[in-house]
DRENSELUM-603639 format. One record per residue (C-alpha): x, y, z. Coordinates in steps of 0.2 Angstrom, whole numbers. Each point is the difference from the previous one (the first is absolute). Layout:
<filums>
FILUM    east   north      up
FILUM       X       Y       Z
...
</filums>
This chain:
<filums>
FILUM    east   north      up
FILUM     143    -114    -103
FILUM      16       3      10
FILUM       1      11      15
FILUM      12      12      -9
FILUM     -13       7     -12
FILUM      -7      17       3
FILUM     -18       3       4
FILUM      -7      17      -4
FILUM     -16       6       9
FILUM     -10      16       0
FILUM      -6       6      17
FILUM      12     -11      12
FILUM      -4      13      14
FILUM     -18      -1      -2
FILUM     -13     -11       8
FILUM       0     -16     -11
FILUM      17       3      -8
FILUM       8       0      17
FILUM      -6     -17       4
FILUM       6      -6     -17
FILUM      17       8       1
FILUM       2      -8      18
FILUM      -4     -17      -7
FILUM      12       2     -15
FILUM      14       5      12
FILUM      -3     -14      11
FILUM       2     -12     -15
FILUM      17       8      -4
FILUM      -6      10     -15
FILUM       8      17      -5
FILUM     -13      13       0
FILUM      -1      17      -8
FILUM     -15      11       1
FILUM      -7      14     -11
FILUM      -9      12      12
FILUM      -9      17      -1
FILUM       7       3      18
FILUM      19      -4      -2
FILUM       5       9      16
FILUM     -14      -7      11
FILUM       6      -9      15
FILUM      -2     -19      -2
FILUM       5     -16      10
FILUM      12      -8     -13
FILUM      15      11       2
FILUM      13      -3     -13
FILUM      -7     -17      -4
FILUM     -12       7     -14
FILUM       6      11     -14
FILUM     -10      16      -3
FILUM      -4       9     -17
FILUM     -13      13      -3
FILUM     -16      -4      -8
FILUM       0      14     -13
FILUM     -13      -3     -14
FILUM       6      16      -8
FILUM      16      -8      -4
FILUM      -2     -18      -8
FILUM      18      -1      -4
FILUM       5       2      18
FILUM     -13     -14       5
FILUM       8     -11     -13
FILUM      18       3       7
FILUM      -7      -3      17
FILUM      -7     -17      -5
FILUM      16      -6     -10
FILUM       6     -16       8
FILUM     -16      -5       8
FILUM      -7     -17      -6
FILUM     -17       3       8
FILUM     -11      15       3
FILUM     -14       0      13
FILUM     -12      14      -3
FILUM     -11       6      15
FILUM      -3      18      -7
FILUM     -18       6      -2
FILUM     -11      13       7
FILUM     -15      -3      12
FILUM     -10      15      -6
FILUM       1      16     -11
FILUM       9      13       9
FILUM       5      17      -8
FILUM       9      -4     -16
FILUM       2     -18       5
FILUM     -14     -10     -10
FILUM      -3     -18      -5
FILUM       4       5     -18
FILUM      17       7       6
FILUM       3     -15      11
FILUM      -3     -11     -16
FILUM      12      11     -10
FILUM      13       0      13
FILUM       0     -19       2
FILUM       1      -2     -19
FILUM      16      10       1
FILUM       6     -12      14
FILUM      -4     -15     -11
FILUM      10       7     -15
FILUM      15       5      11
FILUM       0     -18       7
FILUM       0      -7     -18
FILUM      14      12      -5
FILUM      10      -4      15
FILUM       0     -19      -4
FILUM     -11      -5      14
FILUM      -6     -18      -2
FILUM     -15      -1      11
FILUM     -13      12       5
FILUM     -11      -3      15
FILUM     -14      12       2
FILUM     -12       3      14
FILUM     -18       3      -8
FILUM     -17      -3       8
FILUM     -13     -14      -1
FILUM     -12       1     -15
FILUM      10      13      -9
FILUM      -7       3     -17
FILUM       4      11     -15
FILUM     -19       1      -2
FILUM      -4       5      18
FILUM     -11      16       3
FILUM      11       4      15
FILUM      16       9      -4
FILUM      10      -9      14
FILUM      -4     -17      -7
FILUM       1       5     -18
FILUM      17       8       2
FILUM       6     -16       8
FILUM      -7     -10     -14
FILUM       8      11     -13
FILUM      17      -3       8
FILUM      -2     -19       2
FILUM      -3       0     -19
FILUM      16      10      -3
FILUM      10     -11      12
FILUM      -6     -17      -8
FILUM       5       7     -17
FILUM      17       6       5
FILUM      16      -9      -4
FILUM       2      -5      18
FILUM      -7     -15       9
FILUM     -13       5      12
FILUM      -9      -3      17
FILUM     -15      10       4
FILUM      -6       0      18
FILUM     -18       5       3
FILUM      -3       4      18
FILUM     -17       6       8
FILUM       2       9      16
FILUM      17      -2       8
FILUM       0       0      19
FILUM      14       1      13
FILUM       7      12      13
FILUM       1      15     -12
FILUM     -15      -3     -11
FILUM     -12      14      -4
FILUM     -18      -8      -2
FILUM      -1     -12      15
FILUM      10      12      12
FILUM     -11      15      -4
FILUM     -16      -9       1
FILUM       6      -5      18
FILUM       5      18       3
FILUM     -17       7      -5
FILUM      -8     -14      11
FILUM      10       5      15
FILUM      -3      19      -1
FILUM     -17       3      -7
FILUM     -17      -6       7
FILUM      -6      -4     -17
FILUM       7      -9     -15
FILUM      -8       1     -17
FILUM       0     -14     -13
FILUM      -4       4     -18
FILUM     -16      -9      -6
FILUM      -5     -17       8
FILUM      18      -5       3
FILUM      -3     -17      -8
FILUM      14       2     -12
FILUM      15     -11       3
FILUM      19       1       2
FILUM      14     -12       2
FILUM      15       8      10
FILUM      18      -7      -1
FILUM      13       2      13
FILUM      15      11      -5
FILUM      13     -13       4
FILUM     -10     -13     -11
FILUM      -1      13     -14
FILUM      19       3       1
FILUM       3     -19       0
FILUM     -10      -2     -16
FILUM       9      14      -8
FILUM      17      -6       4
FILUM      -4     -18      -5
FILUM      -7       7     -17
FILUM      16      10      -2
FILUM      11     -16       2
FILUM     -11      -9     -13
FILUM       3       1     -19
FILUM     -18      -5      -6
FILUM     -13      13      -5
FILUM     -13       1      13
FILUM     -15      10       6
FILUM      -4      -4      18
FILUM     -14       7      11
FILUM       7       5      17
FILUM     -15      -4      12
FILUM      -1      -7      18
FILUM     -10     -15       7
FILUM     -15      10       6
FILUM     -13       9     -10
FILUM     -11      13      10
FILUM     -14      11      -5
FILUM       5      18       4
FILUM     -14       0      13
FILUM       8     -15       9
FILUM      17       7      -1
FILUM      -5      16       8
FILUM      -9     -10      14
FILUM      15     -11       2
FILUM      12      15       2
FILUM     -12       8      12
FILUM       0     -15      11
FILUM      18      -3       0
FILUM       5      19       5
FILUM     -14       1      13
FILUM     -10      13      -9
FILUM     -18       5       4
FILUM      -3      10     -15
FILUM     -17      -2      -9
FILUM       1      -6     -18
FILUM     -11       9     -11
FILUM      -4      -4     -19
FILUM      -2      15     -11
FILUM      -1       3     -18
FILUM      17       0      -8
FILUM      -1      19      -4
FILUM      -4       5      18
FILUM      13     -12       7
FILUM      13       8     -12
FILUM      -5      18       5
FILUM       3      -5      19
FILUM      16      -8      -5
FILUM       5      17      -8
FILUM      -4       9      16
FILUM      12     -12      10
FILUM      13       2     -14
FILUM       0      19       4
FILUM       3      -4      18
FILUM      14     -12      -3
FILUM       7       9     -15
FILUM       0     -15     -11
FILUM     -11     -10     -12
FILUM     -10     -12      11
FILUM     -10      -8     -14
FILUM      -3       3     -19
FILUM     -15      -4     -11
FILUM      12     -11     -10
FILUM       3     -11      16
FILUM     -19      -1       4
FILUM      -4      -4     -18
FILUM      13     -14      -1
FILUM      -6      -7      17
FILUM     -18       0      -5
FILUM       4      -8     -17
FILUM       8     -15       9
FILUM      17       3      -8
FILUM      10      -4      16
FILUM      -2     -19       0
FILUM       7     -14     -10
FILUM      -9     -15      -8
FILUM      16     -10       3
FILUM       7      -8      15
FILUM       8      10      14
FILUM      19       4      -3
FILUM       3       7      17
FILUM      -1     -10      17
FILUM      -2      13      13
FILUM     -18       3       7
FILUM      -5      18       3
FILUM     -11      -5      14
FILUM      14      -9       9
FILUM      12      15      -4
FILUM     -12      12       7
FILUM      -2     -10      16
FILUM      19       1       3
FILUM       2      18      -5
FILUM     -16       8       6
FILUM       9      12      12
FILUM      10       8     -14
FILUM     -12       0     -15
FILUM      -7      17      -1
FILUM      10       7      14
FILUM       6      14     -12
FILUM      -7       6     -17
FILUM       9      -5     -15
FILUM       1      14     -13
FILUM       2      -4     -18
FILUM       5      18      -4
FILUM      13       1      13
FILUM       7     -17      -6
FILUM       1       5     -19
FILUM      -2      19      -2
FILUM       7       9      15
</filums>
């Protein structure tokens, strides 16, 4: 692929999208983003074209994507909020896929999740599985990237675990905490996405780091690195979620959802394959211990306010 081709991306001003966009620009690519926040301040200036992500106007989306050879989709929702549901997110993404086809996009790169399945009992994983099937059967070549937990300076999960450990005398773990997860560094994730975008083969890749933790071990590691003395208690998932809702009311956000607990406890955030990221969370935490959890990261502020 030559450097004059246009790469379109959803969410270039968001967490993962920002790193993908920066890497594309560093490689000399032309970039255009479709975003629900077209007037939001961002670090790219005039280097990135901006178009509204308006699902109510598919024709406008198609026009916005004309001329792009590759489309990188990071759009999704972490949880149901108001009228934003998983079913709605699936319907919106189908609109994007159709718009990309109609615009003549050749390659569709989609951020999914590990162990996505159309048959999953969990709406988050089921919705991702449905979309993977639509993309595989589209007219475009495809790359599906399946991350677990993405960590970095602006992440939600790792940062907010650290924030809670810094500020509360007790941290609650749902159940025994022996369920596993395999975090990947955001820059490694961006590298995987961009390499897949530059490829032409159809592929499905798990985006996972080199370390696998039990959730209990992860919490203990973060506590150690940030110098917390919080006591770690194991509670029933229902009681842990009830306490999380109390904290959610204090921070005016959604700290934890039943869907996330169920996905963790089902072991869905690990891969059976080899690691595809190189950065070790344990080493990254040691270097960034002073900043991790220094401020609370609000999902609602990031996407809905």
